[in-house]
Gaussian input, Z-matrix of N, CA and C with variables (Angstrom, degrees):
# hf/3-21g

backbone

0 1
 N
 C     1     B1
 C     2     B2     1     A1
 N     3     B3     2     A2     1     D1
 C     4     B4     3     A3     2     D2
 C     5     B5     4     A4     3     D3
 N     6     B6     5     A5     4     D4
 C     7     B7     6     A6     5     D5
 C     8     B8     7     A7     6     D6
 N     9     B9     8     A8     7     D7
 C    10    B10     9     A9     8     D8
 C    11    B11    10    A10     9     D9
 N    12    B12    11    A11    10    D10
 C    13    B13    12    A12    11    D11
 C    14    B14    13    A13    12    D12
 N    15    B15    14    A14    13    D13
 C    16    B16    15    A15    14    D14
 C    17    B17    16    A16    15    D15
 N    18    B18    17    A17    16    D16
 C    19    B19    18    A18    17    D17
 C    20    B20    19    A19    18    D18
 N    21    B21    20    A20    19    D19
 C    22    B22    21    A21    20    D20
 C    23    B23    22    A22    21    D21
 N    24    B24    23    A23    22    D22
 C    25    B25    24    A24    23    D23
 C    26    B26    25    A25    24    D24
 N    27    B27    26    A26    25    D25
 C    28    B28    27    A27    26    D26
 C    29    B29    28    A28    27    D27
 N    30    B30    29    A29    28    D28
 C    31    B31    30    A30    29    D29
 C    32    B32    31    A31    30    D30
 N    33    B33    32    A32    31    D31
 C    34    B34    33    A33    32    D32
 C    35    B35    34    A34    33    D33
 N    36    B36    35    A35    34    D34
 C    37    B37    36    A36    35    D35
 C    38    B38    37    A37    36    D36
 N    39    B39    38    A38    37    D37
 C    40    B40    39    A39    38    D38
 C    41    B41    40    A40    39    D39
 N    42    B42    41    A41    40    D40
 C    43    B43    42    A42    41    D41
 C    44    B44    43    A43    42    D42
 N    45    B45    44    A44    43    D43
 C    46    B46    45    A45    44    D44
 C    47    B47    46    A46    45    D45
 N    48    B48    47    A47    46    D46
 C    49    B49    48    A48    47    D47
 C    50    B50    49    A49    48    D48
 N    51    B51    50    A50    49    D49
 C    52    B52    51    A51    50    D50
 C    53    B53    52    A52    51    D51
 N    54    B54    53    A53    52    D52
 C    55    B55    54    A54    53    D53
 C    56    B56    55    A55    54    D54
 N    57    B57    56    A56    55    D55
 C    58    B58    57    A57    56    D56
 C    59    B59    58    A58    57    D57
 N    60    B60    59    A59    58    D58
 C    61    B61    60    A60    59    D59
 C    62    B62    61    A61    60    D60
 N    63    B63    62    A62    61    D61
 C    64    B64    63    A63    62    D62
 C    65    B65    64    A64    63    D63
 N    66    B66    65    A65    64    D64
 C    67    B67    66    A66    65    D65
 C    68    B68    67    A67    66    D66
 N    69    B69    68    A68    67    D67
 C    70    B70    69    A69    68    D68
 C    71    B71    70    A70    69    D69
 N    72    B72    71    A71    70    D70
 C    73    B73    72    A72    71    D71
 C    74    B74    73    A73    72    D72
 N    75    B75    74    A74    73    D73
 C    76    B76    75    A75    74    D74
 C    77    B77    76    A76    75    D75
 N    78    B78    77    A77    76    D76
 C    79    B79    78    A78    77    D77
 C    80    B80    79    A79    78    D78
 N    81    B81    80    A80    79    D79
 C    82    B82    81    A81    80    D80
 C    83    B83    82    A82    81    D81
 N    84    B84    83    A83    82    D82
 C    85    B85    84    A84    83    D83
 C    86    B86    85    A85    84    D84
 N    87    B87    86    A86    85    D85
 C    88    B88    87    A87    86    D86
 C    89    B89    88    A88    87    D87
 N    90    B90    89    A89    88    D88
 C    91    B91    90    A90    89    D89
 C    92    B92    91    A91    90    D90
 N    93    B93    92    A92    91    D91
 C    94    B94    93    A93    92    D92
 C    95    B95    94    A94    93    D93
 N    96    B96    95    A95    94    D94
 C    97    B97    96    A96    95    D95
 C    98    B98    97    A97    96    D96
 N    99    B99    98    A98    97    D97
 C   100   B100    99    A99    98    D98
 C   101   B101   100   A100    99    D99
 N   102   B102   101   A101   100   D100
 C   103   B103   102   A102   101   D101
 C   104   B104   103   A103   102   D102
 N   105   B105   104   A104   103   D103
 C   106   B106   105   A105   104   D104
 C   107   B107   106   A106   105   D105
 N   108   B108   107   A107   106   D106
 C   109   B109   108   A108   107   D107
 C   110   B110   109   A109   108   D108
 N   111   B111   110   A110   109   D109
 C   112   B112   111   A111   110   D110
 C   113   B113   112   A112   111   D111
 N   114   B114   113   A113   112   D112
 C   115   B115   114   A114   113   D113
 C   116   B116   115   A115   114   D114
 N   117   B117   116   A116   115   D115
 C   118   B118   117   A117   116   D116
 C   119   B119   118   A118   117   D117
 N   120   B120   119   A119   118   D118
 C   121   B121   120   A120   119   D119
 C   122   B122   121   A121   120   D120
 N   123   B123   122   A122   121   D121
 C   124   B124   123   A123   122   D122
 C   125   B125   124   A124   123   D123
 N   126   B126   125   A125   124   D124
 C   127   B127   126   A126   125   D125
 C   128   B128   127   A127   126   D126
 N   129   B129   128   A128   127   D127
 C   130   B130   129   A129   128   D128
 C   131   B131   130   A130   129   D129
 N   132   B132   131   A131   130   D130
 C   133   B133   132   A132   131   D131
 C   134   B134   133   A133   132   D132
 N   135   B135   134   A134   133   D133
 C   136   B136   135   A135   134   D134
 C   137   B137   136   A136   135   D135
 N   138   B138   137   A137   136   D136
 C   139   B139   138   A138   137   D137
 C   140   B140   139   A139   138   D138
 N   141   B141   140   A140   139   D139
 C   142   B142   141   A141   140   D140
 C   143   B143   142   A142   141   D141
 N   144   B144   143   A143   142   D142
 C   145   B145   144   A144   143   D143
 C   146   B146   145   A145   144   D144
 N   147   B147   146   A146   145   D145
 C   148   B148   147   A147   146   D146
 C   149   B149   148   A148   147   D147
 N   150   B150   149   A149   148   D148
 C   151   B151   150   A150   149   D149
 C   152   B152   151   A151   150   D150
 N   153   B153   152   A152   151   D151
 C   154   B154   153   A153   152   D152
 C   155   B155   154   A154   153   D153
 N   156   B156   155   A155   154   D154
 C   157   B157   156   A156   155   D155
 C   158   B158   157   A157   156   D156
 N   159   B159   158   A158   157   D157
 C   160   B160   159   A159   158   D158
 C   161   B161   160   A160   159   D159
 N   162   B162   161   A161   160   D160
 C   163   B163   162   A162   161   D161
 C   164   B164   163   A163   162   D162
 N   165   B165   164   A164   163   D163
 C   166   B166   165   A165   164   D164
 C   167   B167   166   A166   165   D165
 N   168   B168   167   A167   166   D166
 C   169   B169   168   A168   167   D167
 C   170   B170   169   A169   168   D168
 N   171   B171   170   A170   169   D169
 C   172   B172   171   A171   170   D170
 C   173   B173   172   A172   171   D171
 N   174   B174   173   A173   172   D172
 C   175   B175   174   A174   173   D173
 C   176   B176   175   A175   174   D174
 N   177   B177   176   A176   175   D175
 C   178   B178   177   A177   176   D176
 C   179   B179   178   A178   177   D177
 N   180   B180   179   A179   178   D178
 C   181   B181   180   A180   179   D179
 C   182   B182   181   A181   180   D180
 N   183   B183   182   A182   181   D181
 C   184   B184   183   A183   182   D182
 C   185   B185   184   A184   183   D183
 N   186   B186   185   A185   184   D184
 C   187   B187   186   A186   185   D185
 C   188   B188   187   A187   186   D186
 N   189   B189   188   A188   187   D187
 C   190   B190   189   A189   188   D188
 C   191   B191   190   A190   189   D189
 N   192   B192   191   A191   190   D190
 C   193   B193   192   A192   191   D191
 C   194   B194   193   A193   192   D192
 N   195   B195   194   A194   193   D193
 C   196   B196   195   A195   194   D194
 C   197   B197   196   A196   195   D195
 N   198   B198   197   A197   196   D196
 C   199   B199   198   A198   197   D197
 C   200   B200   199   A199   198   D198
 N   201   B201   200   A200   199   D199
 C   202   B202   201   A201   200   D200
 C   203   B203   202   A202   201   D201
 N   204   B204   203   A203   202   D202
 C   205   B205   204   A204   203   D203
 C   206   B206   205   A205   204   D204
 N   207   B207   206   A206   205   D205
 C   208   B208   207   A207   206   D206
 C   209   B209   208   A208   207   D207
 N   210   B210   209   A209   208   D208
 C   211   B211   210   A210   209   D209
 C   212   B212   211   A211   210   D210
 N   213   B213   212   A212   211   D211
 C   214   B214   213   A213   212   D212
 C   215   B215   214   A214   213   D213
 N   216   B216   215   A215   214   D214
 C   217   B217   216   A216   215   D215
 C   218   B218   217   A217   216   D216
 N   219   B219   218   A218   217   D217
 C   220   B220   219   A219   218   D218
 C   221   B221   220   A220   219   D219
 N   222   B222   221   A221   220   D220
 C   223   B223   222   A222   221   D221
 C   224   B224   223   A223   222   D222
 N   225   B225   224   A224   223   D223
 C   226   B226   225   A225   224   D224
 C   227   B227   226   A226   225   D225
 N   228   B228   227   A227   226   D226
 C   229   B229   228   A228   227   D227
 C   230   B230   229   A229   228   D228
 N   231   B231   230   A230   229   D229
 C   232   B232   231   A231   230   D230
 C   233   B233   232   A232   231   D231
 N   234   B234   233   A233   232   D232
 C   235   B235   234   A234   233   D233
 C   236   B236   235   A235   234   D234
 N   237   B237   236   A236   235   D235
 C   238   B238   237   A237   236   D236
 C   239   B239   238   A238   237   D237
 N   240   B240   239   A239   238   D238
 C   241   B241   240   A240   239   D239
 C   242   B242   241   A241   240   D240
 N   243   B243   242   A242   241   D241
 C   244   B244   243   A243   242   D242
 C   245   B245   244   A244   243   D243
 N   246   B246   245   A245   244   D244
 C   247   B247   246   A246   245   D245
 C   248   B248   247   A247   246   D246
 N   249   B249   248   A248   247   D247
 C   250   B250   249   A249   248   D248
 C   251   B251   250   A250   249   D249
 N   252   B252   251   A251   250   D250
 C   253   B253   252   A252   251   D251
 C   254   B254   253   A253   252   D252

   B1=1.4133
   B2=1.5483
   B3=1.3947
   B4=1.5009
   B5=1.5459
   B6=1.3200
   B7=1.4591
   B8=1.4795
   B9=1.2510
   B10=1.3875
   B11=1.4790
   B12=1.3227
   B13=1.4218
   B14=1.5679
   B15=1.3026
   B16=1.5039
   B17=1.5407
   B18=1.5024
   B19=1.3825
   B20=1.5260
   B21=1.3688
   B22=1.3564
   B23=1.4674
   B24=1.2807
   B25=1.4828
   B26=1.4055
   B27=1.3944
   B28=1.5224
   B29=1.4003
   B30=1.2568
   B31=1.4621
   B32=1.4758
   B33=1.3165
   B34=1.4592
   B35=1.4493
   B36=1.3954
   B37=1.3873
   B38=1.5395
   B39=1.4534
   B40=1.5306
   B41=1.4522
   B42=1.4260
   B43=1.4673
   B44=1.5398
   B45=1.2680
   B46=1.4310
   B47=1.5160
   B48=1.3448
   B49=1.4263
   B50=1.5745
   B51=1.2487
   B52=1.4868
   B53=1.6663
   B54=1.2300
   B55=1.6007
   B56=1.4341
   B57=1.3852
   B58=1.4997
   B59=1.5218
   B60=1.4352
   B61=1.3509
   B62=1.5344
   B63=1.2959
   B64=1.4635
   B65=1.3724
   B66=1.3979
   B67=1.3177
   B68=1.5041
   B69=1.3562
   B70=1.4560
   B71=1.6395
   B72=1.2726
   B73=1.5246
   B74=1.4873
   B75=1.3081
   B76=1.5191
   B77=1.3612
   B78=1.3093
   B79=1.5687
   B80=1.4947
   B81=1.2963
   B82=1.4748
   B83=1.5387
   B84=1.3717
   B85=1.5675
   B86=1.4684
   B87=1.2705
   B88=1.4617
   B89=1.4413
   B90=1.3788
   B91=1.4759
   B92=1.3999
   B93=1.3177
   B94=1.4823
   B95=1.5619
   B96=1.2734
   B97=1.4578
   B98=1.4063
   B99=1.4141
   B100=1.4571
   B101=1.5489
   B102=1.2571
   B103=1.4752
   B104=1.6507
   B105=1.2389
   B106=1.4842
   B107=1.4934
   B108=1.1732
   B109=1.4671
   B110=1.4515
   B111=1.2792
   B112=1.5334
   B113=1.5618
   B114=1.4004
   B115=1.4710
   B116=1.4330
   B117=1.3618
   B118=1.4976
   B119=1.5780
   B120=1.3537
   B121=1.4743
   B122=1.5946
   B123=1.3822
   B124=1.3949
   B125=1.4696
   B126=1.2941
   B127=1.3951
   B128=1.5791
   B129=1.3185
   B130=1.4467
   B131=1.4956
   B132=1.3152
   B133=1.4159
   B134=1.5507
   B135=1.1938
   B136=1.5381
   B137=1.5229
   B138=1.3967
   B139=1.4686
   B140=1.4099
   B141=1.4357
   B142=1.4571
   B143=1.4540
   B144=1.3654
   B145=1.4494
   B146=1.4671
   B147=1.2411
   B148=1.4621
   B149=1.5650
   B150=1.4193
   B151=1.4617
   B152=1.5261
   B153=1.4139
   B154=1.4076
   B155=1.5471
   B156=1.4897
   B157=1.2712
   B158=1.5514
   B159=1.3220
   B160=1.5190
   B161=1.5780
   B162=1.3322
   B163=1.3466
   B164=1.6551
   B165=1.3360
   B166=1.4912
   B167=1.4944
   B168=1.3864
   B169=1.5901
   B170=1.4371
   B171=1.3028
   B172=1.4892
   B173=1.6195
   B174=1.3431
   B175=1.4716
   B176=1.4818
   B177=1.3870
   B178=1.5024
   B179=1.4241
   B180=1.3297
   B181=1.4973
   B182=1.4831
   B183=1.3536
   B184=1.4351
   B185=1.6349
   B186=1.2725
   B187=1.5497
   B188=1.5231
   B189=1.3241
   B190=1.4047
   B191=1.5297
   B192=1.3319
   B193=1.5603
   B194=1.3925
   B195=1.4048
   B196=1.5942
   B197=1.4586
   B198=1.3056
   B199=1.3820
   B200=1.5399
   B201=1.2745
   B202=1.4570
   B203=1.5485
   B204=1.3195
   B205=1.6983
   B206=1.4353
   B207=1.3965
   B208=1.4067
   B209=1.5257
   B210=1.3298
   B211=1.4501
   B212=1.5645
   B213=1.4057
   B214=1.4833
   B215=1.3322
   B216=1.2969
   B217=1.5817
   B218=1.4965
   B219=1.3311
   B220=1.4542
   B221=1.6797
   B222=1.3216
   B223=1.5035
   B224=1.5502
   B225=1.3512
   B226=1.5256
   B227=1.5209
   B228=1.3251
   B229=1.4003
   B230=1.4712
   B231=1.2935
   B232=1.4097
   B233=1.5228
   B234=1.3113
   B235=1.4692
   B236=1.4703
   B237=1.3980
   B238=1.4858
   B239=1.3925
   B240=1.3320
   B241=1.4817
   B242=1.4792
   B243=1.3843
   B244=1.3420
   B245=1.5219
   B246=1.3674
   B247=1.6098
   B248=1.5400
   B249=1.3977
   B250=1.4203
   B251=1.4269
   B252=1.3369
   B253=1.4627
   B254=1.4652
   A1=106.17
   A2=119.58
   A3=121.00
   A4=108.04
   A5=114.54
   A6=118.95
   A7=109.49
   A8=112.67
   A9=118.75
   A10=114.52
   A11=118.73
   A12=119.69
   A13=106.38
   A14=114.62
   A15=120.62
   A16=102.60
   A17=112.10
   A18=116.62
   A19=110.88
   A20=123.80
   A21=128.51
   A22=111.88
   A23=116.41
   A24=121.79
   A25=110.78
   A26=119.04
   A27=121.60
   A28=108.17
   A29=121.70
   A30=123.90
   A31=107.48
   A32=120.29
   A33=125.34
   A34=115.54
   A35=113.79
   A36=115.54
   A37=103.01
   A38=113.34
   A39=118.07
   A40=105.17
   A41=125.20
   A42=119.34
   A43=107.68
   A44=120.05
   A45=123.83
   A46=112.37
   A47=120.82
   A48=120.94
   A49=113.84
   A50=107.51
   A51=119.00
   A52=108.24
   A53=107.09
   A54=113.60
   A55=108.41
   A56=116.68
   A57=119.79
   A58=104.46
   A59=115.86
   A60=119.20
   A61=112.00
   A62=120.01
   A63=122.94
   A64=108.92
   A65=121.19
   A66=124.88
   A67=103.41
   A68=113.97
   A69=119.31
   A70=108.46
   A71=118.62
   A72=119.67
   A73=110.29
   A74=110.31
   A75=116.45
   A76=113.38
   A77=122.45
   A78=124.25
   A79=111.75
   A80=111.13
   A81=119.04
   A82=109.09
   A83=112.53
   A84=115.76
   A85=107.22
   A86=114.43
   A87=123.47
   A88=108.51
   A89=118.79
   A90=120.12
   A91=108.70
   A92=112.44
   A93=125.90
   A94=107.70
   A95=118.17
   A96=120.41
   A97=111.18
   A98=108.85
   A99=119.45
   A100=112.14
   A101=111.79
   A102=114.30
   A103=110.79
   A104=113.20
   A105=121.52
   A106=112.12
   A107=124.56
   A108=125.44
   A109=112.23
   A110=114.38
   A111=117.62
   A112=107.71
   A113=111.06
   A114=115.05
   A115=108.56
   A116=120.34
   A117=123.98
   A118=103.66
   A119=111.23
   A120=118.55
   A121=111.75
   A122=118.51
   A123=122.11
   A124=113.57
   A125=126.13
   A126=128.83
   A127=110.99
   A128=115.23
   A129=124.26
   A130=110.50
   A131=117.25
   A132=124.59
   A133=109.61
   A134=122.52
   A135=127.26
   A136=109.28
   A137=117.08
   A138=123.11
   A139=114.44
   A140=110.90
   A141=116.49
   A142=110.81
   A143=117.69
   A144=119.78
   A145=108.94
   A146=124.77
   A147=127.48
   A148=103.62
   A149=109.77
   A150=112.57
   A151=104.93
   A152=114.73
   A153=112.32
   A154=115.66
   A155=115.15
   A156=120.70
   A157=110.35
   A158=116.45
   A159=116.38
   A160=104.61
   A161=121.16
   A162=124.80
   A163=108.98
   A164=112.01
   A165=113.56
   A166=106.09
   A167=114.04
   A168=118.75
   A169=106.59
   A170=120.40
   A171=121.01
   A172=113.21
   A173=108.67
   A174=113.37
   A175=112.10
   A176=115.32
   A177=118.74
   A178=110.77
   A179=117.11
   A180=121.88
   A181=112.09
   A182=115.84
   A183=118.72
   A184=108.06
   A185=115.88
   A186=119.50
   A187=110.04
   A188=119.58
   A189=115.63
   A190=118.38
   A191=115.10
   A192=121.28
   A193=110.02
   A194=119.75
   A195=115.82
   A196=105.77
   A197=122.01
   A198=130.02
   A199=118.99
   A200=113.49
   A201=119.92
   A202=109.47
   A203=109.89
   A204=116.05
   A205=111.57
   A206=113.85
   A207=116.99
   A208=113.21
   A209=117.32
   A210=118.61
   A211=115.77
   A212=117.47
   A213=122.24
   A214=104.97
   A215=113.57
   A216=124.89
   A217=105.95
   A218=116.80
   A219=125.05
   A220=109.31
   A221=110.80
   A222=119.95
   A223=108.80
   A224=114.33
   A225=116.08
   A226=103.04
   A227=116.54
   A228=124.01
   A229=112.51
   A230=118.72
   A231=130.21
   A232=108.94
   A233=121.67
   A234=121.43
   A235=113.30
   A236=115.21
   A237=120.76
   A238=111.80
   A239=117.33
   A240=121.50
   A241=108.73
   A242=115.56
   A243=122.39
   A244=110.48
   A245=110.45
   A246=119.01
   A247=107.27
   A248=113.20
   A249=118.16
   A250=107.64
   A251=114.49
   A252=118.46
   A253=109.10
   D1=132.38
   D2=177.68
   D3=-91.99
   D4=146.20
   D5=174.44
   D6=-77.22
   D7=141.30
   D8=177.66
   D9=-86.58
   D10=127.56
   D11=178.89
   D12=-121.22
   D13=150.01
   D14=-171.43
   D15=-153.65
   D16=132.17
   D17=175.11
   D18=-100.34
   D19=117.19
   D20=-179.24
   D21=-113.64
   D22=126.27
   D23=178.76
   D24=-92.15
   D25=118.76
   D26=178.54
   D27=-120.91
   D28=119.88
   D29=-177.08
   D30=-137.61
   D31=161.15
   D32=174.85
   D33=-146.53
   D34=-175.67
   D35=179.88
   D36=-135.08
   D37=178.78
   D38=-175.39
   D39=-81.88
   D40=8.17
   D41=177.43
   D42=-99.38
   D43=5.28
   D44=177.70
   D45=91.14
   D46=10.48
   D47=172.58
   D48=-88.20
   D49=142.45
   D50=177.04
   D51=-113.11
   D52=138.26
   D53=176.25
   D54=-121.12
   D55=109.66
   D56=-176.08
   D57=-108.60
   D58=127.12
   D59=172.05
   D60=70.37
   D61=14.69
   D62=-179.05
   D63=-142.49
   D64=166.12
   D65=-176.35
   D66=-89.91
   D67=152.31
   D68=-179.31
   D69=-77.60
   D70=139.77
   D71=178.83
   D72=-63.72
   D73=151.54
   D74=177.04
   D75=-60.14
   D76=132.55
   D77=174.90
   D78=-56.37
   D79=140.32
   D80=177.51
   D81=-73.11
   D82=143.78
   D83=175.93
   D84=-77.85
   D85=133.06
   D86=177.87
   D87=-113.84
   D88=131.25
   D89=175.50
   D90=-153.20
   D91=179.60
   D92=178.00
   D93=-85.31
   D94=152.88
   D95=169.17
   D96=-108.01
   D97=132.48
   D98=-177.75
   D99=-131.80
   D100=157.76
   D101=-178.31
   D102=-123.62
   D103=141.73
   D104=-174.66
   D105=-128.21
   D106=130.50
   D107=170.09
   D108=-101.20
   D109=121.34
   D110=-175.88
   D111=-119.88
   D112=143.32
   D113=171.18
   D114=-97.01
   D115=132.81
   D116=-172.02
   D117=-152.06
   D118=123.38
   D119=175.35
   D120=54.44
   D121=36.03
   D122=178.67
   D123=81.08
   D124=6.89
   D125=-177.57
   D126=-128.94
   D127=145.85
   D128=-175.60
   D129=-98.98
   D130=120.60
   D131=-172.94
   D132=-115.23
   D133=146.61
   D134=170.35
   D135=-109.29
   D136=122.24
   D137=168.54
   D138=-108.11
   D139=147.40
   D140=168.57
   D141=-103.44
   D142=133.90
   D143=-171.20
   D144=-128.14
   D145=141.83
   D146=177.59
   D147=-118.56
   D148=124.80
   D149=-177.85
   D150=-153.14
   D151=164.22
   D152=-178.82
   D153=-80.15
   D154=-14.04
   D155=167.64
   D156=-151.45
   D157=163.76
   D158=-173.78
   D159=-73.59
   D160=125.70
   D161=-179.01
   D162=-78.07
   D163=155.24
   D164=175.94
   D165=-72.06
   D166=167.36
   D167=-179.79
   D168=-67.64
   D169=-32.77
   D170=-179.19
   D171=-64.75
   D172=-43.54
   D173=-178.39
   D174=-72.71
   D175=-37.64
   D176=175.85
   D177=-64.51
   D178=-38.03
   D179=178.52
   D180=-60.11
   D181=-42.11
   D182=-174.15
   D183=-76.16
   D184=-30.00
   D185=177.52
   D186=-66.77
   D187=-39.53
   D188=-174.91
   D189=-91.57
   D190=-0.36
   D191=179.62
   D192=-61.69
   D193=-30.02
   D194=-173.42
   D195=-69.99
   D196=-41.66
   D197=-177.63
   D198=-83.04
   D199=-36.54
   D200=175.15
   D201=-132.74
   D202=81.81
   D203=177.20
   D204=-59.46
   D205=129.70
   D206=175.88
   D207=91.32
   D208=-2.15
   D209=-179.77
   D210=-74.41
   D211=142.87
   D212=-179.58
   D213=-115.11
   D214=136.92
   D215=172.06
   D216=-76.54
   D217=121.52
   D218=174.64
   D219=-85.55
   D220=-55.47
   D221=-175.88
   D222=-147.66
   D223=146.71
   D224=169.09
   D225=-139.54
   D226=131.87
   D227=-176.70
   D228=-145.24
   D229=167.14
   D230=172.64
   D231=-59.74
   D232=138.05
   D233=176.01
   D234=-91.54
   D235=77.97
   D236=175.03
   D237=-92.18
   D238=131.52
   D239=175.69
   D240=-106.37
   D241=135.81
   D242=174.07
   D243=-105.99
   D244=131.17
   D245=-179.83
   D246=-104.13
   D247=126.55
   D248=176.17
   D249=-93.03
   D250=145.25
   D251=176.66
   D252=-82.83

């Protein structure tokens, strides 16, 4: 009689989840929410951006040129929401 051997992968995360015999799901990207106002084709647009840190106006301008050629960044700021009572 041959002994039975089996490899079982047991892993977990800090939320109390155990993953038995399966791969752990990819971690979610976590970032801060930012708002940028851009001028494109004569109109002002507001964009919501999620990033690990607030990009500079130059870097953000380079990133959006592929989708919005000729766009100019007017402002970029943290997306803080104020709640009124």
